[in-house]
DRENDO-1510 file (C-alpha; in Angstrom, 1 decimal, always signed):
<recs>
REC; n; res; u; v; w
REC; 1; MET; +0.0; +0.0; +0.0 .
REC; 2; ASP; +1.3; +3.4; -0.8 .
REC; 3; ALA; +1.9; +6.2; +1.7 .
REC; 4; ASN; -1.2; +8.3; +0.7 .
REC; 5; GLN; -3.6; +5.4; +1.0 .
REC; 6; ALA; -2.2; +4.4; +4.4 .
REC; 7; ARG; -2.4; +8.0; +5.7 .
REC; 8; GLU; -6.1; +8.3; +4.6 .
REC; 9; LEU; -7.0; +4.9; +6.2 .
REC; 10; VAL; -5.2; +5.7; +9.5 .
REC; 11; GLY; -6.9; +9.1; +9.7 .
REC; 12; ALA; -10.3; +7.6; +9.0 .
REC; 13; ASN; -10.1; +4.5; +11.2 .
REC; 14; LEU; -8.2; +5.3; +14.3 .
REC; 15; PRO; -10.0; +7.8; +16.6 .
REC; 16; PRO; -7.9; +9.3; +19.4 .
REC; 17; ASP; -10.6; +8.5; +21.9 .
REC; 18; PHE; -10.1; +4.8; +21.3 .
REC; 19; THR; -6.4; +5.0; +22.2 .
REC; 20; THR; -7.0; +7.3; +25.2 .
REC; 21; GLY; -9.7; +5.0; +26.6 .
REC; 22; LEU; -7.5; +1.9; +26.1 .
REC; 23; LEU; -4.5; +3.5; +27.8 .
REC; 24; ALA; -6.6; +4.4; +30.8 .
REC; 25; GLU; -7.9; +0.8; +31.1 .
REC; 26; LEU; -4.4; -0.6; +30.9 .
REC; 27; VAL; -3.0; +1.7; +33.5 .
REC; 28; ARG; -5.8; +1.0; +36.0 .
REC; 29; ILE; -4.8; -2.7; +36.1 .
REC; 30; PRO; -1.9; -3.3; +38.5 .
REC; 31; THR; +0.8; -5.5; +36.9 .
REC; 32; PRO; +3.8; -4.9; +39.1 .
REC; 33; GLN; +7.2; -6.6; +39.2 .
REC; 34; THR; +7.5; -8.9; +42.1 .
REC; 35; ALA; +9.9; -11.7; +43.2 .
REC; 36; ARG; +7.9; -14.1; +41.0 .
REC; 37; PHE; +8.8; -12.1; +37.9 .
REC; 38; GLU; +6.9; -13.4; +34.8 .
REC; 39; ALA; +5.0; -15.9; +37.0 .
REC; 40; GLU; +3.4; -13.1; +39.1 .
REC; 41; PRO; -0.4; -13.9; +39.2 .
REC; 42; LEU; -1.5; -10.3; +38.6 .
REC; 43; ILE; +0.5; -10.3; +35.3 .
REC; 44; GLN; -0.6; -13.7; +34.3 .
REC; 45; GLU; -4.3; -12.8; +35.0 .
REC; 46; PHE; -4.0; -9.5; +33.1 .
REC; 47; VAL; -2.7; -11.3; +30.0 .
REC; 48; ARG; -4.9; -14.4; +30.2 .
REC; 49; ASP; -8.2; -13.1; +31.6 .
REC; 50; TRP; -8.2; -9.4; +30.5 .
REC; 51; ALA; -6.2; -8.9; +27.3 .
REC; 52; ARG; -6.8; -12.3; +25.6 .
REC; 53; PRO; -10.7; -12.1; +25.4 .
REC; 54; ARG; -10.6; -8.4; +24.3 .
REC; 55; LEU; -8.1; -9.2; +21.5 .
REC; 56; SER; -10.1; -12.3; +20.5 .
REC; 57; ALA; -13.3; -10.1; +20.3 .
REC; 58; LEU; -11.6; -8.0; +17.5 .
REC; 59; GLY; -12.2; -10.9; +15.1 .
REC; 60; LEU; -8.7; -10.7; +13.6 .
REC; 61; GLY; -7.4; -14.0; +14.8 .
REC; 62; THR; -7.1; -16.3; +17.8 .
REC; 63; PRO; -4.7; -15.0; +20.5 .
REC; 64; ARG; -2.5; -17.8; +21.9 .
REC; 65; LEU; -0.5; -18.1; +25.1 .
REC; 66; ASP; +3.0; -19.5; +25.2 .
REC; 67; ARG; +4.4; -21.5; +28.1 .
REC; 68; MET; +5.5; -18.4; +30.1 .
REC; 69; GLY; +2.0; -16.8; +29.7 .
REC; 70; SER; +2.9; -14.2; +27.0 .
REC; 71; LEU; +0.3; -13.6; +24.4 .
REC; 72; LEU; +0.6; -13.6; +20.6 .
REC; 73; LEU; -1.9; -12.6; +18.1 .
REC; 74; THR; -1.2; -12.9; +14.3 .
REC; 75; VAL; -3.2; -10.9; +11.9 .
REC; 76; GLY; -3.1; -11.8; +8.2 .
REC; 77; PRO; -1.4; -14.8; +6.5 .
REC; 78; PRO; +0.7; -16.8; +9.0 .
REC; 79; ASP; +2.6; -18.4; +6.2 .
REC; 80; GLY; +4.6; -16.9; +3.3 .
REC; 81; ASP; +6.7; -13.8; +3.6 .
REC; 82; PRO; +7.7; -12.8; +7.1 .
REC; 83; GLY; +6.1; -9.6; +8.5 .
REC; 84; LEU; +6.1; -7.2; +11.4 .
REC; 85; LEU; +6.4; -8.0; +15.1 .
REC; 86; LEU; +5.2; -5.5; +17.7 .
REC; 87; VAL; +6.4; -6.4; +21.2 .
REC; 88; SER; +4.7; -4.8; +24.2 .
REC; 89; TYR; +5.2; -5.5; +28.0 .
REC; 90; ALA; +2.8; -6.2; +30.8 .
REC; 91; MET; +5.1; -5.9; +33.7 .
REC; 92; VAL; +5.6; -2.4; +35.3 .
REC; 93; PRO; +7.8; -1.3; +38.2 .
REC; 94; GLN; +6.6; -1.3; +41.7 .
REC; 95; PRO; +4.7; +1.9; +42.5 .
REC; 96; GLY; +6.8; +2.7; +45.5 .
REC; 97; ALA; +5.8; +6.1; +47.0 .
REC; 98; MET; +3.9; +7.2; +43.9 .
REC; 99; ALA; +0.4; +8.5; +44.8 .
REC; 100; ASP; -2.6; +6.9; +43.2 .
REC; 101; PRO; -0.4; +4.8; +40.8 .
REC; 102; TYR; -3.3; +3.2; +39.1 .
REC; 103; SER; -5.8; +6.1; +38.9 .
REC; 104; ALA; -5.1; +6.8; +35.2 .
REC; 105; ALA; -6.1; +10.4; +36.0 .
REC; 106; ILE; -5.9; +13.1; +33.2 .
REC; 107; VAL; -3.6; +15.9; +34.4 .
REC; 108; ASP; -2.3; +19.1; +33.0 .
REC; 109; GLY; +1.2; +18.5; +31.4 .
REC; 110; ALA; +2.4; +22.0; +32.3 .
REC; 111; SER; +3.2; +20.9; +35.8 .
REC; 112; TYR; +5.7; +18.4; +34.4 .
REC; 113; GLY; +7.1; +20.5; +31.6 .
REC; 114; LEU; +4.9; +18.9; +29.0 .
REC; 115; GLU; +2.4; +20.4; +26.6 .
REC; 116; GLY; -1.2; +19.4; +26.7 .
REC; 117; PRO; -3.1; +16.8; +28.7 .
REC; 118; CYS; -1.2; +13.8; +30.2 .
REC; 119; LEU; -2.2; +10.5; +31.7 .
REC; 120; TRP; -0.9; +9.7; +35.2 .
REC; 121; GLY; +0.0; +6.2; +36.3 .
REC; 122; ARG; +2.6; +3.5; +36.9 .
REC; 123; GLY; +3.9; +2.2; +33.6 .
REC; 124; ALA; +2.2; +4.9; +31.6 .
REC; 125; ALA; +5.5; +6.4; +30.2 .
REC; 126; GLU; +7.4; +3.1; +29.9 .
REC; 127; GLN; +5.2; +0.0; +29.1 .
REC; 128; LYS; +1.5; +0.9; +29.0 .
REC; 129; GLY; +1.7; +3.9; +26.7 .
REC; 130; PRO; +3.6; +1.9; +24.0 .
REC; 131; MET; +1.2; -1.0; +24.5 .
REC; 132; ALA; -1.8; +1.2; +23.9 .
REC; 133; ALA; -0.2; +2.6; +20.7 .
REC; 134; MET; +0.6; -0.9; +19.4 .
REC; 135; TRP; -2.8; -2.3; +20.3 .
REC; 136; SER; -4.3; +0.6; +18.4 .
REC; 137; VAL; -2.7; -0.7; +15.2 .
REC; 138; LEU; -4.9; -3.7; +15.4 .
REC; 139; GLU; -8.0; -1.4; +15.8 .
REC; 140; ALA; -6.9; +0.6; +12.7 .
REC; 141; VAL; -6.5; -2.6; +10.7 .
REC; 142; ARG; -9.8; -4.0; +11.9 .
REC; 143; ARG; -11.8; -0.8; +11.1 .
REC; 144; SER; -10.1; -0.3; +7.7 .
REC; 145; GLY; -11.0; -3.8; +6.5 .
REC; 146; VAL; -7.7; -4.1; +4.7 .
REC; 147; ARG; -6.4; -7.6; +3.9 .
REC; 148; LEU; -2.7; -7.9; +4.8 .
REC; 149; ARG; -0.3; -9.6; +2.5 .
REC; 150; ARG; +2.2; -10.2; +5.3 .
REC; 151; PRO; +1.5; -11.1; +8.9 .
REC; 152; LEU; +1.2; -8.6; +11.7 .
REC; 153; HIS; +2.3; -10.1; +15.0 .
REC; 154; PHE; +1.2; -8.4; +18.3 .
REC; 155; ALA; +2.8; -9.6; +21.5 .
REC; 156; ILE; +2.1; -8.9; +25.1 .
REC; 157; SER; +5.2; -10.2; +27.0 .
REC; 158; THR; +4.9; -11.1; +30.7 .
REC; 159; ALA; +8.3; -9.5; +31.1 .
REC; 160; GLY; +9.1; -5.8; +31.3 .
REC; 161; GLU; +11.4; -5.4; +34.2 .
REC; 162; THR; +13.3; -8.7; +34.5 .
REC; 163; GLY; +16.6; -8.0; +32.7 .
REC; 164; ARG; +16.5; -11.3; +30.9 .
REC; 165; HIS; +15.6; -12.6; +27.4 .
REC; 166; ASP; +13.6; -15.6; +28.8 .
REC; 167; ALA; +10.2; -14.3; +27.9 .
REC; 168; VAL; +11.0; -13.2; +24.3 .
REC; 169; ARG; +13.0; -16.4; +23.7 .
REC; 170; THR; +10.0; -18.5; +24.7 .
REC; 171; MET; +7.8; -16.3; +22.6 .
REC; 172; MET; +9.9; -16.7; +19.5 .
REC; 173; GLU; +9.9; -20.5; +19.9 .
REC; 174; GLU; +6.1; -20.2; +19.5 .
REC; 175; LEU; +6.2; -17.7; +16.7 .
REC; 176; GLY; +9.0; -19.2; +14.5 .
REC; 177; PRO; +10.7; -17.5; +11.6 .
REC; 178; SER; +7.7; -15.4; +10.5 .
REC; 179; ALA; +8.9; -11.8; +11.4 .
REC; 180; ARG; +11.2; -9.7; +9.2 .
REC; 181; TRP; +10.9; -6.5; +11.3 .
REC; 182; GLY; +10.4; -5.8; +15.0 .
REC; 183; ILE; +9.4; -2.9; +17.2 .
REC; 184; VAL; +10.1; -3.2; +20.9 .
REC; 185; GLY; +7.6; -0.9; +22.7 .
REC; 186; LEU; +9.1; +1.0; +25.5 .
REC; 187; GLY; +8.9; +4.8; +26.1 .
REC; 188; GLN; +11.5; +6.8; +24.2 .
REC; 189; GLY; +9.5; +10.0; +23.6 .
REC; 190; ASN; +8.7; +8.8; +20.1 .
REC; 191; ARG; +12.3; +8.6; +19.2 .
REC; 192; ILE; +14.0; +5.6; +17.6 .
REC; 193; CYS; +16.5; +3.8; +19.7 .
REC; 194; LEU; +19.2; +2.6; +17.2 .
REC; 195; ALA; +21.6; +0.9; +19.6 .
REC; 196; ASN; +21.8; -0.4; +23.2 .
REC; 197; LYS; +24.3; -2.2; +25.4 .
REC; 198; GLY; +24.0; -5.8; +26.4 .
REC; 199; ARG; +24.8; -7.3; +29.8 .
REC; 200; LEU; +26.4; -10.4; +31.1 .
REC; 201; ASP; +26.0; -11.0; +34.9 .
REC; 202; VAL; +29.1; -12.7; +36.3 .
REC; 203; GLU; +29.4; -14.2; +39.8 .
REC; 204; VAL; +32.8; -14.6; +41.4 .
REC; 205; VAL; +33.0; -17.0; +44.3 .
REC; 206; VAL; +36.0; -17.2; +46.7 .
REC; 207; ARG; +36.0; -20.1; +49.1 .
REC; 208; GLY; +38.3; -20.1; +52.1 .
REC; 209; ARG; +37.9; -21.7; +55.5 .
REC; 210; ALA; +35.6; -20.6; +58.3 .
REC; 211; ALA; +36.9; -20.3; +61.8 .
REC; 212; HIS; +36.2; -18.4; +65.1 .
REC; 213; SER; +37.4; -14.9; +64.9 .
REC; 214; SER; +39.3; -15.3; +68.2 .
REC; 215; THR; +41.7; -17.6; +66.3 .
REC; 216; PRO; +41.7; -16.2; +62.8 .
REC; 217; TRP; +44.9; -18.1; +61.9 .
REC; 218; GLU; +42.8; -21.3; +62.0 .
REC; 219; GLY; +40.8; -20.1; +59.0 .
REC; 220; ALA; +41.3; -18.6; +55.5 .
REC; 221; ASN; +39.1; -15.4; +55.3 .
REC; 222; ALA; +37.2; -15.3; +52.1 .
REC; 223; ILE; +36.8; -11.6; +52.5 .
REC; 224; ASP; +40.6; -11.1; +52.2 .
REC; 225; GLY; +40.6; -13.3; +49.1 .
REC; 226; MET; +37.8; -11.3; +47.5 .
REC; 227; ARG; +39.6; -8.0; +48.3 .
REC; 228; ARG; +42.5; -9.3; +46.2 .
REC; 229; VAL; +40.1; -10.3; +43.4 .
REC; 230; MET; +38.6; -6.8; +43.4 .
REC; 231; ASP; +42.1; -5.3; +43.2 .
REC; 232; ARG; +42.7; -7.4; +40.1 .
REC; 233; LEU; +39.4; -6.4; +38.6 .
REC; 234; ASP; +40.7; -2.8; +38.6 .
REC; 235; GLY; +42.8; -3.9; +35.6 .
REC; 236; PHE; +39.7; -4.3; +33.4 .
REC; 237; ARG; +40.5; -2.8; +30.0 .
REC; 238; VAL; +37.8; -0.5; +28.7 .
REC; 239; SER; +36.7; -0.9; +25.1 .
REC; 240; GLU; +34.8; +1.9; +23.3 .
REC; 241; HIS; +31.9; +2.2; +20.9 .
REC; 242; PRO; +31.3; +5.3; +18.8 .
REC; 243; ARG; +27.6; +5.6; +19.8 .
REC; 244; LEU; +27.5; +3.9; +23.2 .
REC; 245; GLY; +30.8; +4.9; +24.7 .
REC; 246; PRO; +32.8; +2.6; +26.9 .
REC; 247; ALA; +32.0; -0.9; +28.1 .
REC; 248; THR; +31.7; -1.0; +31.9 .
REC; 249; LEU; +32.3; -3.5; +34.7 .
REC; 250; THR; +30.3; -2.7; +37.8 .
REC; 251; LYS; +30.3; -4.5; +41.2 .
REC; 252; VAL; +26.6; -4.8; +42.1 .
REC; 253; ARG; +26.4; -7.3; +45.0 .
REC; 254; LEU; +28.7; -8.6; +47.7 .
REC; 255; VAL; +27.8; -11.2; +50.3 .
REC; 256; SER; +29.7; -13.5; +52.6 .
REC; 257; GLU; +28.9; -16.6; +54.7 .
REC; 258; PRO; +28.4; -18.0; +57.2 .
REC; 259; ASP; +25.9; -15.5; +58.6 .
REC; 260; ALA; +27.2; -15.7; +62.1 .
REC; 261; THR; +28.9; -13.4; +64.6 .
REC; 262; HIS; +32.6; -13.6; +65.4 .
REC; 263; THR; +33.3; -15.8; +62.5 .
REC; 264; VAL; +36.0; -15.8; +59.8 .
REC; 265; GLN; +34.1; -16.0; +56.6 .
REC; 266; GLY; +34.4; -19.2; +54.6 .
REC; 267; GLU; +32.8; -18.0; +51.3 .
REC; 268; CYS; +32.4; -14.6; +49.6 .
REC; 269; ARG; +30.4; -14.0; +46.4 .
REC; 270; LEU; +30.6; -11.0; +44.2 .
REC; 271; VAL; +28.2; -10.2; +41.3 .
REC; 272; LEU; +29.5; -8.2; +38.4 .
REC; 273; ASP; +27.5; -6.3; +35.7 .
REC; 274; ARG; +29.6; -6.6; +32.6 .
REC; 275; ARG; +28.0; -4.3; +29.9 .
REC; 276; LEU; +28.5; -5.6; +26.4 .
REC; 277; LEU; +29.0; -3.4; +23.3 .
REC; 278; PRO; +27.8; -4.4; +19.8 .
REC; 279; GLY; +30.3; -6.9; +18.4 .
REC; 280; ASP; +31.3; -8.1; +21.9 .
REC; 281; ASP; +31.4; -11.9; +22.3 .
REC; 282; PRO; +29.8; -12.9; +25.6 .
REC; 283; GLU; +32.1; -16.0; +25.9 .
REC; 284; GLY; +35.1; -13.8; +25.2 .
REC; 285; ALA; +34.0; -11.4; +27.9 .
REC; 286; LEU; +33.7; -14.2; +30.4 .
REC; 287; ALA; +37.1; -15.7; +29.5 .
REC; 288; GLU; +38.6; -12.2; +29.9 .
REC; 289; LEU; +37.2; -11.9; +33.5 .
REC; 290; ARG; +38.4; -15.4; +34.3 .
REC; 291; SER; +41.9; -14.5; +33.1 .
REC; 292; LEU; +41.8; -11.3; +35.1 .
REC; 293; VAL; +40.7; -13.0; +38.3 .
REC; 294; GLY; +43.1; -15.9; +38.0 .
REC; 295; MET; +44.1; -18.2; +40.9 .
REC; 296; LEU; +44.5; -17.3; +44.6 .
REC; 297; ALA; +46.9; -19.1; +46.8 .
REC; 298; GLY; +45.0; -20.5; +49.8 .
REC; 299; PHE; +41.6; -20.1; +48.2 .
REC; 300; ALA; +39.3; -21.8; +45.7 .
REC; 301; VAL; +38.0; -19.3; +43.1 .
REC; 302; GLU; +35.2; -19.8; +40.6 .
REC; 303; VAL; +34.0; -17.4; +37.9 .
REC; 304; ARG; +30.6; -18.4; +36.5 .
REC; 305; PRO; +28.1; -16.7; +34.1 .
REC; 306; GLY; +24.6; -15.6; +35.0 .
REC; 307; PRO; +21.8; -14.0; +32.9 .
REC; 308; LEU; +22.8; -12.6; +29.5 .
REC; 309; MET; +21.2; -9.9; +27.4 .
REC; 310; TYR; +22.6; -9.2; +23.9 .
REC; 311; PRO; +23.7; -5.8; +22.7 .
REC; 312; SER; +22.0; -4.3; +19.6 .
REC; 313; GLU; +22.8; -1.9; +16.8 .
REC; 314; ILE; +20.9; -0.9; +13.6 .
REC; 315; GLY; +21.7; +1.7; +11.0 .
REC; 316; GLU; +19.7; +4.7; +10.1 .
REC; 317; ASP; +19.7; +3.5; +6.5 .
REC; 318; SER; +18.2; +0.1; +7.5 .
REC; 319; GLU; +14.9; -0.9; +5.8 .
REC; 320; LEU; +12.9; -0.6; +9.1 .
REC; 321; VAL; +14.2; +2.8; +10.2 .
REC; 322; VAL; +13.7; +4.3; +6.7 .
REC; 323; ALA; +10.1; +3.0; +6.7 .
REC; 324; LEU; +9.5; +4.3; +10.2 .
REC; 325; GLN; +10.8; +7.7; +9.3 .
REC; 326; ALA; +8.6; +7.7; +6.2 .
REC; 327; ALA; +5.6; +6.8; +8.3 .
REC; 328; ALA; +6.4; +9.7; +10.7 .
REC; 329; GLY; +6.7; +12.1; +7.8 .
REC; 330; ALA; +3.4; +11.0; +6.4 .
REC; 331; VAL; +1.3; +11.3; +9.5 .
REC; 332; ALA; +3.2; +13.7; +11.7 .
REC; 333; GLY; +5.0; +15.8; +9.1 .
REC; 334; ARG; +8.4; +15.4; +10.8 .
REC; 335; ARG; +11.4; +13.2; +11.2 .
REC; 336; LEU; +11.8; +11.2; +14.3 .
REC; 337; GLY; +14.8; +11.8; +16.6 .
REC; 338; THR; +17.2; +8.9; +17.3 .
REC; 339; VAL; +18.7; +7.9; +20.6 .
REC; 340; ILE; +21.0; +5.2; +22.1 .
REC; 341; SER; +20.5; +3.3; +25.4 .
REC; 342; HIS; +22.9; +2.0; +28.0 .
REC; 343; SER; +20.2; -0.3; +29.2 .
REC; 344; CYS; +19.6; -3.9; +28.0 .
REC; 345; LEU; +16.6; -4.6; +25.7 .
REC; 346; ASP; +15.0; -7.4; +23.8 .
REC; 347; ALA; +16.0; -5.7; +20.6 .
REC; 348; GLY; +19.4; -7.4; +21.0 .
REC; 349; TYR; +17.9; -10.9; +21.0 .
REC; 350; LEU; +15.6; -10.2; +18.1 .
REC; 351; ASN; +18.3; -8.6; +15.9 .
REC; 352; ARG; +20.5; -11.6; +16.7 .
REC; 353; ARG; +17.8; -13.8; +15.3 .
REC; 354; GLY; +17.8; -11.8; +12.1 .
REC; 355; ILE; +14.7; -9.7; +12.8 .
REC; 356; GLU; +15.5; -6.1; +12.1 .
REC; 357; THR; +14.5; -4.4; +15.3 .
REC; 358; VAL; +14.4; -1.0; +17.0 .
REC; 359; MET; +12.9; +0.3; +20.2 .
REC; 360; PHE; +10.2; +3.0; +19.8 .
REC; 361; GLY; +7.3; +4.3; +21.8 .
REC; 362; PRO; +5.6; +7.2; +23.6 .
REC; 363; GLY; +6.7; +8.3; +27.0 .
REC; 364; GLU; +9.7; +10.3; +28.2 .
REC; 365; PRO; +12.4; +8.2; +29.9 .
REC; 366; ARG; +12.9; +10.9; +32.6 .
REC; 367; PHE; +9.5; +10.0; +34.1 .
REC; 368; VAL; +9.9; +6.2; +34.3 .
REC; 369; HIS; +10.4; +4.6; +37.7 .
REC; 370; THR; +9.6; +8.0; +39.3 .
REC; 371; VAL; +6.8; +9.1; +41.7 .
REC; 372; GLN; +5.4; +11.4; +38.9 .
REC; 373; GLU; +5.0; +9.0; +36.0 .
REC; 374; VAL; +3.0; +10.7; +33.2 .
REC; 375; VAL; +2.7; +10.3; +29.4 .
REC; 376; ARG; +1.5; +13.0; +27.0 .
REC; 377; LEU; -1.7; +11.9; +25.3 .
REC; 378; ALA; -0.8; +13.6; +22.0 .
REC; 379; GLU; +2.4; +11.5; +22.0 .
REC; 380; VAL; +0.5; +8.3; +22.5 .
REC; 381; HIS; -1.9; +9.2; +19.6 .
REC; 382; GLU; +1.1; +10.1; +17.4 .
REC; 383; ALA; +2.8; +6.8; +18.1 .
REC; 384; ALA; -0.4; +4.9; +17.3 .
REC; 385; ASP; -0.8; +6.7; +14.0 .
REC; 386; ILE; +2.9; +6.2; +13.0 .
REC; 387; LEU; +2.8; +2.5; +13.8 .
REC; 388; SER; -0.5; +2.0; +12.0 .
REC; 389; HIS; +0.9; +3.7; +8.9 .
REC; 390; LEU; +4.0; +1.6; +9.2 .
REC; 391; ALA; +2.1; -1.6; +9.4 .
REC; 392; LEU; -0.2; -0.8; +6.4 .
REC; 393; THR; +2.7; +0.3; +4.1 .
REC; 394; LEU; +4.8; -2.7; +5.0 .
REC; 395; LEU; +2.1; -5.4; +5.1 .
REC; 396; ALA; -0.9; -4.4; +3.0 .
</recs>
């Protein structure tokens, strides 16, 4: 479908009131991160009992749940040429001290340095605003009556705050090789995130010998051993990326055992956050740290990998970015800004699978995880229009 046809169909078939009402409903439903992560009952119930029947009622296809509870709806031909994957997230941060976190109240944006009315609520600027924009694409397709030549896949992941690829990996096992392009929906102020760092968690374990602290010579204090390890880690060599800057190695957790008074510690564990740059090999990064830590006389040392998220990078001249910019020009009359992220995203996993993927969505990052999380309604409407235009031009 050409740009003019798509613009006319989007304008005629996607009323702003639909997107605003949907966003308010989404924000009013608590789906917080807890210690149960994707298995949190509130998240599972939202996807299974609230979202699935509403998506089924669209009459565009049969939503299905994967084994982690994420939802997938495919519109258009499931076979043939691969299409577009829209990934949204159900999990939002804990509300913390935020007042009325699930009220979905409409507030004046001027108080927050924003223009026009905004919607207040936990997740509005990070997960729920982008979800409303992506869900609106389905409504635009439904109302237009257009038959798609390629499939449109809409996903609601049970993740969102876990820092792991587990949910998207499970989702892609269900979906298979039927997506050519992907949009990860997280708030970026309607800018295109072209690159982000990855992350490898690494645990360093130093084992000594516990003893009573009145006779420390009877033991081998694992804390002393870990101090020597941390001295060696200061020799970490920094690599650079032209967009993302330096790789980093950050100590994020340190514990020792046994948890007892007056006791020389027999074991000490350090968790490291090793940020990965595009082109970094995770196995090579782990081998580098093992070499840096080395052996310690009088102690047993183990360096073992934890959760991994892949880095991502995509060019401004890529097919998806060019199409997204064209959609923005057609419906918003402007080019979208571009950004990079030091955080870890599912775009890295999808790009690694050969699905050309960026992060995009309404909501300013400066409001996420704060006690004043708001999203500008005009921004959510604009994202819905841009994504609808993108879907129609790529798939119809």
